[in-house]
C-alpha positions in Angstrom: -28.0 -25.4 -38.5 -25.4 -24.0 -35.5 -22.2 -23.0 -35.7 -20.1 -23.1 -32.6 -18.1 -20.2 -31.4 -15.5 -20.0 -28.5 -15.1 -16.8 -26.8 -12.1 -16.0 -24.1 -13.0 -13.7 -21.6 -10.1 -12.1 -19.6 -10.5 -10.7 -16.2 -8.2 -9.1 -13.8 -8.1 -11.0 -10.0 -5.1 -9.8 -8.3 -3.1 -8.4 -10.7 -3.2 -11.9 -12.4 -4.8 -12.3 -15.9 -7.6 -15.3 -15.7 -9.1 -16.6 -18.7 -12.9 -18.1 -18.6 -13.8 -19.8 -21.8 -17.2 -19.9 -23.0 -18.3 -21.8 -25.5 -21.7 -20.5 -27.3 -23.7 -22.1 -30.1 -24.9 -19.5 -32.5 -27.7 -20.0 -35.4 -26.0 -20.1 -38.8 -27.2 -16.7 -40.1 -25.7 -15.3 -36.7 -22.5 -16.5 -37.3 -21.8 -15.5 -40.8 -23.1 -11.9 -39.7 -20.4 -12.1 -37.3 -17.8 -13.6 -39.5 -18.3 -11.0 -41.8 -18.4 -8.0 -39.3 -15.2 -9.6 -38.2 -13.3 -9.6 -41.5 -15.0 -6.1 -42.4 -13.7 -4.5 -39.1 -10.4 -6.0 -38.8 -11.5 -7.4 -35.4 -11.6 -10.5 -33.7 -14.6 -12.4 -33.2 -13.9 -12.8 -29.3 -13.2 -9.0 -28.9 -16.7 -8.5 -30.9 -18.5 -10.5 -28.6 -16.9 -9.3 -25.4 -18.0 -5.8 -26.3 -21.5 -6.9 -27.4 -21.9 -9.0 -24.1 -20.4 -5.7 -21.9 -22.8 -3.5 -23.7 -25.9 -5.8 -23.3 -25.2 -6.0 -19.1 -24.9 -2.2 -19.1 -28.1 -1.9 -20.7 -30.0 -4.2 -18.6 -28.5 -2.3 -15.2 -29.4 1.0 -16.6 -32.9 -0.1 -17.2 -33.3 -1.6 -13.9 -31.9 1.8 -12.2 -34.0 3.5 -14.3 -36.9 1.3 -13.4 -36.0 1.7 -10.0 -36.0 5.4 -9.7 -38.5 6.4 -12.3 -41.3 7.1 -9.6 -39.0 9.2 -7.5 -38.1 11.1 -10.4 -42.0 11.7 -11.7 -43.2 12.9 -8.2 -39.9 15.4 -8.4 -41.4 16.8 -11.7 -39.1 14.5 -14.0 -41.5 13.0 -16.5 -39.0 12.8 -19.7 -35.2 12.1 -20.2 -35.0 15.7 -21.6 -36.3 17.1 -18.5 -33.5 15.2 -16.6 -31.1 16.3 -19.0 -32.2 19.8 -18.6 -31.9 19.8 -15.0 -28.2 18.5 -14.9 -27.0 20.9 -17.7 
């Protein structure tokens, strides 16, 4: 029912590379999709998981920042994302 995937994360600390190993249980379907994507792209599963996690964490930070500044932006006349892009372009 679940597949186990081990992901190695590299972190830089004081010029030395440290590894943190994270064991993740995935549903069979997701594991098959990951395996297929890895084979199709020639990438290893660990790199795919690291990139996905990095993108997810960035998205969460972006949403938190957006939520924090949305009231101030509306007071300044920025209603939609296009308003902001027009102002900074």
